[in-house]
PDB file with SEQRES, HELIX, SHEET and CRYST1 records, atoms N, CA, C and O in Angstrom:
SEQRES   1 A   77  MET CYS MET ALA VAL PRO SER ARG VAL VAL SER ILE ASP          
SEQRES   2 A   77  GLY GLN MET ALA VAL VAL GLU ALA PHE GLY GLN THR ARG          
SEQRES   3 A   77  GLN THR SER LEU MET MET LEU ASP GLU PRO VAL ALA VAL          
SEQRES   4 A   77  GLY ASP TYR LEU ILE LEU GLY ALA GLY GLY ASN PHE ALA          
SEQRES   5 A   77  ALA GLU LYS VAL PRO GLU GLU THR ALA LEU ALA ALA ILE          
SEQRES   6 A   77  ASP TYR LEU SER GLN VAL LEU GLU ASP GLY LEU ALA              
HELIX    1 AA1 ALA A   47  GLY A   49  5                                   3    
HELIX    2 AA2 GLU A   58  GLU A   73  1                                  16    
SHEET    1 AA1 5 GLN A  24  SER A  29  0                                        
SHEET    2 AA1 5 MET A  16  ALA A  21 -1                                        
SHEET    3 AA1 5 SER A   7  ASP A  13 -1                                        
SHEET    4 AA1 5 TYR A  42  LEU A  45 -1                                        
SHEET    5 AA1 5 ALA A  52  VAL A  56 -1                                        
CRYST1    1.000    1.000    1.000  90.00  90.00  90.00 P 1           1          
ATOM      1  N   MET A   1      25.546  84.004  60.074  1.00  0.00           N  
ATOM      2  CA  MET A   1      24.084  84.066  60.184  1.00  0.00           C  
ATOM      3  C   MET A   1      23.792  84.835  61.541  1.00  0.00           C  
ATOM      4  O   MET A   1      24.477  84.680  62.552  1.00  0.00           O  
ATOM      5  N   CYS A   2      22.771  85.626  61.456  1.00  0.00           N  
ATOM      6  CA  CYS A   2      22.370  86.420  62.604  1.00  0.00           C  
ATOM      7  C   CYS A   2      20.930  85.969  63.024  1.00  0.00           C  
ATOM      8  O   CYS A   2      20.058  85.818  62.169  1.00  0.00           O  
ATOM      9  N   MET A   3      20.707  85.766  64.294  1.00  0.00           N  
ATOM     10  CA  MET A   3      19.377  85.471  64.814  1.00  0.00           C  
ATOM     11  C   MET A   3      18.864  86.559  65.645  1.00  0.00           C  
ATOM     12  O   MET A   3      19.518  86.909  66.627  1.00  0.00           O  
ATOM     13  N   ALA A   4      17.731  87.144  65.343  1.00  0.00           N  
ATOM     14  CA  ALA A   4      17.154  88.188  66.081  1.00  0.00           C  
ATOM     15  C   ALA A   4      16.270  87.656  67.225  1.00  0.00           C  
ATOM     16  O   ALA A   4      15.347  86.874  67.001  1.00  0.00           O  
ATOM     17  N   VAL A   5      16.574  88.097  68.441  1.00  0.00           N  
ATOM     18  CA  VAL A   5      15.821  87.706  69.601  1.00  0.00           C  
ATOM     19  C   VAL A   5      15.019  88.869  70.062  1.00  0.00           C  
ATOM     20  O   VAL A   5      15.612  89.908  70.353  1.00  0.00           O  
ATOM     21  N   PRO A   6      13.633  88.787  70.162  1.00  0.00           N  
ATOM     22  CA  PRO A   6      12.890  89.878  70.664  1.00  0.00           C  
ATOM     23  C   PRO A   6      13.345  90.268  72.072  1.00  0.00           C  
ATOM     24  O   PRO A   6      13.614  89.430  72.933  1.00  0.00           O  
ATOM     25  N   SER A   7      13.414  91.574  72.252  1.00  0.00           N  
ATOM     26  CA  SER A   7      13.794  92.149  73.598  1.00  0.00           C  
ATOM     27  C   SER A   7      12.758  92.996  74.070  1.00  0.00           C  
ATOM     28  O   SER A   7      12.188  93.790  73.321  1.00  0.00           O  
ATOM     29  N   ARG A   8      12.453  92.854  75.416  1.00  0.00           N  
ATOM     30  CA  ARG A   8      11.326  93.701  76.015  1.00  0.00           C  
ATOM     31  C   ARG A   8      11.928  94.979  76.563  1.00  0.00           C  
ATOM     32  O   ARG A   8      12.992  94.981  77.181  1.00  0.00           O  
ATOM     33  N   VAL A   9      11.204  96.076  76.315  1.00  0.00           N  
ATOM     34  CA  VAL A   9      11.614  97.361  76.796  1.00  0.00           C  
ATOM     35  C   VAL A   9      11.352  97.506  78.264  1.00  0.00           C  
ATOM     36  O   VAL A   9      10.203  97.412  78.696  1.00  0.00           O  
ATOM     37  N   VAL A  10      12.409  97.739  79.068  1.00  0.00           N  
ATOM     38  CA  VAL A  10      12.398  97.836  80.516  1.00  0.00           C  
ATOM     39  C   VAL A  10      12.246  99.319  80.923  1.00  0.00           C  
ATOM     40  O   VAL A  10      11.486  99.621  81.843  1.00  0.00           O  
ATOM     41  N   SER A  11      12.951 100.235  80.258  1.00  0.00           N  
ATOM     42  CA  SER A  11      12.868 101.629  80.568  1.00  0.00           C  
ATOM     43  C   SER A  11      13.309 102.437  79.345  1.00  0.00           C  
ATOM     44  O   SER A  11      14.043 101.970  78.474  1.00  0.00           O  
ATOM     45  N   ILE A  12      12.813 103.685  79.338  1.00  0.00           N  
ATOM     46  CA  ILE A  12      13.099 104.558  78.193  1.00  0.00           C  
ATOM     47  C   ILE A  12      13.589 105.931  78.755  1.00  0.00           C  
ATOM     48  O   ILE A  12      13.014 106.465  79.704  1.00  0.00           O  
ATOM     49  N   ASP A  13      14.644 106.467  78.150  1.00  0.00           N  
ATOM     50  CA  ASP A  13      15.173 107.812  78.513  1.00  0.00           C  
ATOM     51  C   ASP A  13      15.485 108.560  77.210  1.00  0.00           C  
ATOM     52  O   ASP A  13      16.574 108.409  76.657  1.00  0.00           O  
ATOM     53  N   GLY A  14      14.548 109.354  76.727  1.00  0.00           N  
ATOM     54  CA  GLY A  14      14.713 110.056  75.460  1.00  0.00           C  
ATOM     55  C   GLY A  14      14.708 109.052  74.356  1.00  0.00           C  
ATOM     56  O   GLY A  14      13.741 108.304  74.205  1.00  0.00           O  
ATOM     57  N   GLN A  15      15.794 109.006  73.548  1.00  0.00           N  
ATOM     58  CA  GLN A  15      15.925 108.123  72.414  1.00  0.00           C  
ATOM     59  C   GLN A  15      16.650 106.802  72.752  1.00  0.00           C  
ATOM     60  O   GLN A  15      17.003 106.016  71.873  1.00  0.00           O  
ATOM     61  N   MET A  16      16.855 106.597  74.072  1.00  0.00           N  
ATOM     62  CA  MET A  16      17.562 105.378  74.474  1.00  0.00           C  
ATOM     63  C   MET A  16      16.611 104.538  75.332  1.00  0.00           C  
ATOM     64  O   MET A  16      15.813 105.053  76.115  1.00  0.00           O  
ATOM     65  N   ALA A  17      16.742 103.150  75.134  1.00  0.00           N  
ATOM     66  CA  ALA A  17      15.903 102.285  75.912  1.00  0.00           C  
ATOM     67  C   ALA A  17      16.837 101.237  76.555  1.00  0.00           C  
ATOM     68  O   ALA A  17      17.878 100.883  76.000  1.00  0.00           O  
ATOM     69  N   VAL A  18      16.452 100.784  77.673  1.00  0.00           N  
ATOM     70  CA  VAL A  18      17.023  99.556  78.237  1.00  0.00           C  
ATOM     71  C   VAL A  18      16.098  98.395  77.871  1.00  0.00           C  
ATOM     72  O   VAL A  18      14.896  98.499  78.115  1.00  0.00           O  
ATOM     73  N   VAL A  19      16.596  97.296  77.299  1.00  0.00           N  
ATOM     74  CA  VAL A  19      15.815  96.203  76.887  1.00  0.00           C  
ATOM     75  C   VAL A  19      16.419  94.989  77.542  1.00  0.00           C  
ATOM     76  O   VAL A  19      17.591  94.969  77.919  1.00  0.00           O  
ATOM     77  N   GLU A  20      15.532  93.914  77.674  1.00  0.00           N  
ATOM     78  CA  GLU A  20      15.913  92.681  78.338  1.00  0.00           C  
ATOM     79  C   GLU A  20      15.506  91.482  77.431  1.00  0.00           C  
ATOM     80  O   GLU A  20      14.424  91.458  76.846  1.00  0.00           O  
ATOM     81  N   ALA A  21      16.408  90.517  77.350  1.00  0.00           N  
ATOM     82  CA  ALA A  21      16.089  89.257  76.686  1.00  0.00           C  
ATOM     83  C   ALA A  21      16.840  88.169  77.437  1.00  0.00           C  
ATOM     84  O   ALA A  21      18.044  88.291  77.660  1.00  0.00           O  
ATOM     85  N   PHE A  22      16.151  87.115  77.827  1.00  0.00           N  
ATOM     86  CA  PHE A  22      16.772  85.945  78.456  1.00  0.00           C  
ATOM     87  C   PHE A  22      17.604  86.311  79.665  1.00  0.00           C  
ATOM     88  O   PHE A  22      18.633  85.682  79.912  1.00  0.00           O  
ATOM     89  N   GLY A  23      17.180  87.336  80.444  1.00  0.00           N  
ATOM     90  CA  GLY A  23      17.871  87.791  81.631  1.00  0.00           C  
ATOM     91  C   GLY A  23      19.025  88.739  81.422  1.00  0.00           C  
ATOM     92  O   GLY A  23      19.654  89.184  82.382  1.00  0.00           O  
ATOM     93  N   GLN A  24      19.292  89.035  80.232  1.00  0.00           N  
ATOM     94  CA  GLN A  24      20.345  89.967  79.873  1.00  0.00           C  
ATOM     95  C   GLN A  24      19.799  91.343  79.533  1.00  0.00           C  
ATOM     96  O   GLN A  24      18.838  91.421  78.768  1.00  0.00           O  
ATOM     97  N   THR A  25      20.356  92.446  80.059  1.00  0.00           N  
ATOM     98  CA  THR A  25      19.865  93.752  79.708  1.00  0.00           C  
ATOM     99  C   THR A  25      20.938  94.488  78.911  1.00  0.00           C  
ATOM    100  O   THR A  25      22.126  94.189  79.028  1.00  0.00           O  
ATOM    101  N   ARG A  26      20.494  95.482  78.076  1.00  0.00           N  
ATOM    102  CA  ARG A  26      21.397  96.237  77.279  1.00  0.00           C  
ATOM    103  C   ARG A  26      20.665  97.529  76.975  1.00  0.00           C  
ATOM    104  O   ARG A  26      19.449  97.660  77.114  1.00  0.00           O  
ATOM    105  N   GLN A  27      21.535  98.522  76.530  1.00  0.00           N  
ATOM    106  CA  GLN A  27      20.915  99.762  76.111  1.00  0.00           C  
ATOM    107  C   GLN A  27      20.921  99.745  74.557  1.00  0.00           C  
ATOM    108  O   GLN A  27      21.829  99.222  73.911  1.00  0.00           O  
ATOM    109  N   THR A  28      19.856 100.348  74.013  1.00  0.00           N  
ATOM    110  CA  THR A  28      19.793 100.450  72.571  1.00  0.00           C  
ATOM    111  C   THR A  28      19.101 101.744  72.217  1.00  0.00           C  
ATOM    112  O   THR A  28      18.298 102.301  72.966  1.00  0.00           O  
ATOM    113  N   SER A  29      19.472 102.201  70.992  1.00  0.00           N  
ATOM    114  CA  SER A  29      18.899 103.483  70.461  1.00  0.00           C  
ATOM    115  C   SER A  29      17.560 103.251  69.837  1.00  0.00           C  
ATOM    116  O   SER A  29      17.382 102.231  69.172  1.00  0.00           O  
ATOM    117  N   LEU A  30      16.580 104.153  70.013  1.00  0.00           N  
ATOM    118  CA  LEU A  30      15.308 104.092  69.395  1.00  0.00           C  
ATOM    119  C   LEU A  30      15.218 105.013  68.113  1.00  0.00           C  
ATOM    120  O   LEU A  30      14.184 105.057  67.446  1.00  0.00           O  
ATOM    121  N   MET A  31      16.280 105.703  67.815  1.00  0.00           N  
ATOM    122  CA  MET A  31      16.233 106.703  66.752  1.00  0.00           C  
ATOM    123  C   MET A  31      15.882 106.186  65.367  1.00  0.00           C  
ATOM    124  O   MET A  31      15.476 106.974  64.512  1.00  0.00           O  
ATOM    125  N   MET A  32      16.021 104.905  65.116  1.00  0.00           N  
ATOM    126  CA  MET A  32      15.718 104.381  63.753  1.00  0.00           C  
ATOM    127  C   MET A  32      14.248 103.958  63.570  1.00  0.00           C  
ATOM    128  O   MET A  32      13.808 103.632  62.468  1.00  0.00           O  
ATOM    129  N   LEU A  33      13.500 103.976  64.703  1.00  0.00           N  
ATOM    130  CA  LEU A  33      12.136 103.552  64.674  1.00  0.00           C  
ATOM    131  C   LEU A  33      11.173 104.630  64.219  1.00  0.00           C  
ATOM    132  O   LEU A  33      11.395 105.789  64.572  1.00  0.00           O  
ATOM    133  N   ASP A  34      10.083 104.334  63.437  1.00  0.00           N  
ATOM    134  CA  ASP A  34       9.168 105.245  62.942  1.00  0.00           C  
ATOM    135  C   ASP A  34       7.955 105.365  63.887  1.00  0.00           C  
ATOM    136  O   ASP A  34       7.180 106.309  63.734  1.00  0.00           O  
ATOM    137  N   GLU A  35       7.765 104.492  64.815  1.00  0.00           N  
ATOM    138  CA  GLU A  35       6.637 104.478  65.755  1.00  0.00           C  
ATOM    139  C   GLU A  35       6.983 104.643  67.165  1.00  0.00           C  
ATOM    140  O   GLU A  35       8.111 104.320  67.538  1.00  0.00           O  
ATOM    141  N   PRO A  36       6.097 105.131  68.011  1.00  0.00           N  
ATOM    142  CA  PRO A  36       6.398 105.366  69.413  1.00  0.00           C  
ATOM    143  C   PRO A  36       6.651 103.978  70.114  1.00  0.00           C  
ATOM    144  O   PRO A  36       6.099 102.954  69.711  1.00  0.00           O  
ATOM    145  N   VAL A  37       7.469 103.998  71.123  1.00  0.00           N  
ATOM    146  CA  VAL A  37       7.770 102.808  71.882  1.00  0.00           C  
ATOM    147  C   VAL A  37       7.493 103.052  73.338  1.00  0.00           C  
ATOM    148  O   VAL A  37       7.801 104.136  73.834  1.00  0.00           O  
ATOM    149  N   ALA A  38       6.906 102.064  74.078  1.00  0.00           N  
ATOM    150  CA  ALA A  38       6.584 102.216  75.484  1.00  0.00           C  
ATOM    151  C   ALA A  38       7.214 101.051  76.231  1.00  0.00           C  
ATOM    152  O   ALA A  38       7.541 100.008  75.665  1.00  0.00           O  
ATOM    153  N   VAL A  39       7.366 101.280  77.530  1.00  0.00           N  
ATOM    154  CA  VAL A  39       7.872 100.220  78.404  1.00  0.00           C  
ATOM    155  C   VAL A  39       6.836  99.021  78.211  1.00  0.00           C  
ATOM    156  O   VAL A  39       5.613  99.157  78.205  1.00  0.00           O  
ATOM    157  N   GLY A  40       7.520  97.850  78.058  1.00  0.00           N  
ATOM    158  CA  GLY A  40       6.724  96.562  77.850  1.00  0.00           C  
ATOM    159  C   GLY A  40       6.603  96.194  76.385  1.00  0.00           C  
ATOM    160  O   GLY A  40       6.235  95.064  76.066  1.00  0.00           O  
ATOM    161  N   ASP A  41       6.892  97.087  75.518  1.00  0.00           N  
ATOM    162  CA  ASP A  41       6.937  96.718  74.024  1.00  0.00           C  
ATOM    163  C   ASP A  41       8.113  95.816  73.762  1.00  0.00           C  
ATOM    164  O   ASP A  41       9.078  95.795  74.525  1.00  0.00           O  
ATOM    165  N   TYR A  42       8.028  95.060  72.663  1.00  0.00           N  
ATOM    166  CA  TYR A  42       9.091  94.185  72.241  1.00  0.00           C  
ATOM    167  C   TYR A  42       9.739  94.793  70.948  1.00  0.00           C  
ATOM    168  O   TYR A  42       9.066  95.347  70.079  1.00  0.00           O  
ATOM    169  N   LEU A  43      11.063  94.647  70.891  1.00  0.00           N  
ATOM    170  CA  LEU A  43      11.868  95.149  69.800  1.00  0.00           C  
ATOM    171  C   LEU A  43      12.787  94.175  69.266  1.00  0.00           C  
ATOM    172  O   LEU A  43      13.288  93.336  70.015  1.00  0.00           O  
ATOM    173  N   ILE A  44      13.065  94.216  67.958  1.00  0.00           N  
ATOM    174  CA  ILE A  44      14.143  93.444  67.324  1.00  0.00           C  
ATOM    175  C   ILE A  44      15.298  94.433  67.206  1.00  0.00           C  
ATOM    176  O   ILE A  44      15.123  95.544  66.704  1.00  0.00           O  
ATOM    177  N   LEU A  45      16.431  94.043  67.652  1.00  0.00           N  
ATOM    178  CA  LEU A  45      17.638  94.934  67.579  1.00  0.00           C  
ATOM    179  C   LEU A  45      18.474  94.588  66.353  1.00  0.00           C  
ATOM    180  O   LEU A  45      18.558  93.435  65.930  1.00  0.00           O  
ATOM    181  N   GLY A  46      19.073  95.606  65.814  1.00  0.00           N  
ATOM    182  CA  GLY A  46      19.981  95.381  64.647  1.00  0.00           C  
ATOM    183  C   GLY A  46      21.222  94.693  65.101  1.00  0.00           C  
ATOM    184  O   GLY A  46      21.427  94.538  66.305  1.00  0.00           O  
ATOM    185  N   ALA A  47      22.066  94.269  64.189  1.00  0.00           N  
ATOM    186  CA  ALA A  47      23.342  93.593  64.463  1.00  0.00           C  
ATOM    187  C   ALA A  47      24.092  94.414  65.498  1.00  0.00           C  
ATOM    188  O   ALA A  47      24.193  95.633  65.361  1.00  0.00           O  
ATOM    189  N   GLY A  48      24.616  93.775  66.521  1.00  0.00           N  
ATOM    190  CA  GLY A  48      25.348  94.530  67.538  1.00  0.00           C  
ATOM    191  C   GLY A  48      24.451  94.960  68.698  1.00  0.00           C  
ATOM    192  O   GLY A  48      24.891  95.092  69.840  1.00  0.00           O  
ATOM    193  N   GLY A  49      23.196  95.171  68.367  1.00  0.00           N  
ATOM    194  CA  GLY A  49      22.266  95.625  69.464  1.00  0.00           C  
ATOM    195  C   GLY A  49      22.223  97.071  69.685  1.00  0.00           C  
ATOM    196  O   GLY A  49      21.453  97.531  70.528  1.00  0.00           O  
ATOM    197  N   ASN A  50      23.023  97.850  68.963  1.00  0.00           N  
ATOM    198  CA  ASN A  50      23.053  99.333  69.273  1.00  0.00           C  
ATOM    199  C   ASN A  50      21.826 100.016  68.871  1.00  0.00           C  
ATOM    200  O   ASN A  50      21.502 101.019  69.508  1.00  0.00           O  
ATOM    201  N   PHE A  51      21.059  99.589  67.850  1.00  0.00           N  
ATOM    202  CA  PHE A  51      19.889 100.248  67.357  1.00  0.00           C  
ATOM    203  C   PHE A  51      18.737  99.323  67.310  1.00  0.00           C  
ATOM    204  O   PHE A  51      18.897  98.188  66.862  1.00  0.00           O  
ATOM    205  N   ALA A  52      17.522  99.749  67.765  1.00  0.00           N  
ATOM    206  CA  ALA A  52      16.314  98.982  67.600  1.00  0.00           C  
ATOM    207  C   ALA A  52      15.931  99.054  66.111  1.00  0.00           C  
ATOM    208  O   ALA A  52      15.930 100.134  65.520  1.00  0.00           O  
ATOM    209  N   ALA A  53      15.612  97.918  65.519  1.00  0.00           N  
ATOM    210  CA  ALA A  53      15.309  97.884  64.014  1.00  0.00           C  
ATOM    211  C   ALA A  53      13.800  97.793  63.780  1.00  0.00           C  
ATOM    212  O   ALA A  53      13.297  98.219  62.741  1.00  0.00           O  
ATOM    213  N   GLU A  54      13.100  97.243  64.740  1.00  0.00           N  
ATOM    214  CA  GLU A  54      11.678  97.004  64.478  1.00  0.00           C  
ATOM    215  C   GLU A  54      10.945  96.767  65.808  1.00  0.00           C  
ATOM    216  O   GLU A  54      11.475  96.155  66.735  1.00  0.00           O  
ATOM    217  N   LYS A  55       9.735  97.265  65.862  1.00  0.00           N  
ATOM    218  CA  LYS A  55       8.829  97.007  66.990  1.00  0.00           C  
ATOM    219  C   LYS A  55       7.981  95.816  66.532  1.00  0.00           C  
ATOM    220  O   LYS A  55       7.487  95.801  65.404  1.00  0.00           O  
ATOM    221  N   VAL A  56       7.809  94.802  67.423  1.00  0.00           N  
ATOM    222  CA  VAL A  56       7.047  93.645  67.047  1.00  0.00           C  
ATOM    223  C   VAL A  56       5.896  93.389  68.007  1.00  0.00           C  
ATOM    224  O   VAL A  56       6.002  93.716  69.189  1.00  0.00           O  
ATOM    225  N   PRO A  57       4.812  92.819  67.533  1.00  0.00           N  
ATOM    226  CA  PRO A  57       3.607  92.607  68.374  1.00  0.00           C  
ATOM    227  C   PRO A  57       3.988  91.566  69.500  1.00  0.00           C  
ATOM    228  O   PRO A  57       4.752  90.625  69.288  1.00  0.00           O  
ATOM    229  N   GLU A  58       3.428  91.803  70.631  1.00  0.00           N  
ATOM    230  CA  GLU A  58       3.731  90.993  71.799  1.00  0.00           C  
ATOM    231  C   GLU A  58       3.485  89.496  71.517  1.00  0.00           C  
ATOM    232  O   GLU A  58       4.279  88.653  71.933  1.00  0.00           O  
ATOM    233  N   GLU A  59       2.398  89.168  70.819  1.00  0.00           N  
ATOM    234  CA  GLU A  59       2.156  87.754  70.552  1.00  0.00           C  
ATOM    235  C   GLU A  59       3.250  87.146  69.683  1.00  0.00           C  
ATOM    236  O   GLU A  59       3.649  86.006  69.923  1.00  0.00           O  
ATOM    237  N   THR A  60       3.745  87.864  68.687  1.00  0.00           N  
ATOM    238  CA  THR A  60       4.844  87.390  67.861  1.00  0.00           C  
ATOM    239  C   THR A  60       6.110  87.224  68.663  1.00  0.00           C  
ATOM    240  O   THR A  60       6.783  86.200  68.552  1.00  0.00           O  
ATOM    241  N   ALA A  61       6.453  88.228  69.483  1.00  0.00           N  
ATOM    242  CA  ALA A  61       7.638  88.191  70.303  1.00  0.00           C  
ATOM    243  C   ALA A  61       7.559  87.002  71.274  1.00  0.00           C  
ATOM    244  O   ALA A  61       8.529  86.255  71.395  1.00  0.00           O  
ATOM    245  N   LEU A  62       6.469  86.817  71.943  1.00  0.00           N  
ATOM    246  CA  LEU A  62       6.351  85.719  72.939  1.00  0.00           C  
ATOM    247  C   LEU A  62       6.444  84.325  72.289  1.00  0.00           C  
ATOM    248  O   LEU A  62       6.965  83.389  72.895  1.00  0.00           O  
ATOM    249  N   ALA A  63       5.934  84.196  71.052  1.00  0.00           N  
ATOM    250  CA  ALA A  63       6.014  82.979  70.350  1.00  0.00           C  
ATOM    251  C   ALA A  63       7.440  82.669  69.964  1.00  0.00           C  
ATOM    252  O   ALA A  63       7.871  81.519  70.046  1.00  0.00           O  
ATOM    253  N   ALA A  64       8.180  83.686  69.540  1.00  0.00           N  
ATOM    254  CA  ALA A  64       9.538  83.512  69.178  1.00  0.00           C  
ATOM    255  C   ALA A  64      10.482  83.183  70.398  1.00  0.00           C  
ATOM    256  O   ALA A  64      11.432  82.404  70.320  1.00  0.00           O  
ATOM    257  N   ILE A  65      10.117  83.852  71.506  1.00  0.00           N  
ATOM    258  CA  ILE A  65      10.925  83.565  72.749  1.00  0.00           C  
ATOM    259  C   ILE A  65      10.690  82.157  73.207  1.00  0.00           C  
ATOM    260  O   ILE A  65      11.616  81.462  73.623  1.00  0.00           O  
ATOM    261  N   ASP A  66       9.366  81.706  73.124  1.00  0.00           N  
ATOM    262  CA  ASP A  66       9.004  80.318  73.515  1.00  0.00           C  
ATOM    263  C   ASP A  66       9.810  79.285  72.654  1.00  0.00           C  
ATOM    264  O   ASP A  66      10.396  78.329  73.163  1.00  0.00           O  
ATOM    265  N   TYR A  67       9.794  79.546  71.338  1.00  0.00           N  
ATOM    266  CA  TYR A  67      10.475  78.680  70.424  1.00  0.00           C  
ATOM    267  C   TYR A  67      11.964  78.637  70.757  1.00  0.00           C  
ATOM    268  O   TYR A  67      12.540  77.556  70.874  1.00  0.00           O  
ATOM    269  N   LEU A  68      12.591  79.801  70.909  1.00  0.00           N  
ATOM    270  CA  LEU A  68      14.053  79.851  71.219  1.00  0.00           C  
ATOM    271  C   LEU A  68      14.380  79.210  72.547  1.00  0.00           C  
ATOM    272  O   LEU A  68      15.445  78.618  72.718  1.00  0.00           O  
ATOM    273  N   SER A  69      13.436  79.333  73.510  1.00  0.00           N  
ATOM    274  CA  SER A  69      13.680  78.679  74.860  1.00  0.00           C  
ATOM    275  C   SER A  69      13.629  77.188  74.633  1.00  0.00           C  
ATOM    276  O   SER A  69      14.471  76.501  75.210  1.00  0.00           O  
ATOM    277  N   GLN A  70      12.757  76.630  73.876  1.00  0.00           N  
ATOM    278  CA  GLN A  70      12.681  75.195  73.632  1.00  0.00           C  
ATOM    279  C   GLN A  70      13.960  74.689  72.890  1.00  0.00           C  
ATOM    280  O   GLN A  70      14.465  73.612  73.207  1.00  0.00           O  
ATOM    281  N   VAL A  71      14.459  75.440  71.942  1.00  0.00           N  
ATOM    282  CA  VAL A  71      15.719  75.061  71.252  1.00  0.00           C  
ATOM    283  C   VAL A  71      16.893  75.021  72.196  1.00  0.00           C  
ATOM    284  O   VAL A  71      17.718  74.108  72.151  1.00  0.00           O  
ATOM    285  N   LEU A  72      16.959  76.021  73.053  1.00  0.00           N  
ATOM    286  CA  LEU A  72      17.996  75.997  74.073  1.00  0.00           C  
ATOM    287  C   LEU A  72      17.887  74.842  75.064  1.00  0.00           C  
ATOM    288  O   LEU A  72      18.879  74.207  75.420  1.00  0.00           O  
ATOM    289  N   GLU A  73      16.673  74.593  75.492  1.00  0.00           N  
ATOM    290  CA  GLU A  73      16.464  73.472  76.513  1.00  0.00           C  
ATOM    291  C   GLU A  73      16.828  72.143  75.838  1.00  0.00           C  
ATOM    292  O   GLU A  73      17.404  71.260  76.473  1.00  0.00           O  
ATOM    293  N   ASP A  74      16.497  72.010  74.575  1.00  0.00           N  
ATOM    294  CA  ASP A  74      16.737  70.707  73.828  1.00  0.00           C  
ATOM    295  C   ASP A  74      18.193  70.606  73.410  1.00  0.00           C  
ATOM    296  O   ASP A  74      18.594  69.607  72.812  1.00  0.00           O  
ATOM    297  N   GLY A  75      18.980  71.609  73.710  1.00  0.00           N  
ATOM    298  CA  GLY A  75      20.402  71.549  73.368  1.00  0.00           C  
ATOM    299  C   GLY A  75      20.684  71.598  71.858  1.00  0.00           C  
ATOM    300  O   GLY A  75      21.687  71.068  71.380  1.00  0.00           O  
ATOM    301  N   LEU A  76      19.765  72.254  71.118  1.00  0.00           N  
ATOM    302  CA  LEU A  76      19.945  72.319  69.664  1.00  0.00           C  
ATOM    303  C   LEU A  76      20.699  73.578  69.219  1.00  0.00           C  
ATOM    304  O   LEU A  76      20.949  73.808  68.036  1.00  0.00           O  
ATOM    305  N   ALA A  77      21.035  74.355  70.202  1.00  0.00           N  
ATOM    306  CA  ALA A  77      21.773  75.678  69.873  1.00  0.00           C  
ATOM    307  C   ALA A  77      23.150  75.659  70.493  1.00  0.00           C  
ATOM    308  O   ALA A  77      23.904  76.622  70.350  1.00  0.00           O  
TER     309      ALA A  77                                                      
END                                                                             
């Protein structure tokens, strides 16, 4: 099973972005996305994190991050 964690865009250089989730940063490709991406946007990454699969609204991303934070705090993961 794979769980997608929304990642916030920290910087963009061409078709590559640096994203952050739970204090971890990584590079991901934006080439699979159909819409423009800006610093501060939230993305769902594909398996392995090499490609951004979807841009998600900030409200949705923050709700998911809050839920996942609670799961981790409660020791359920």
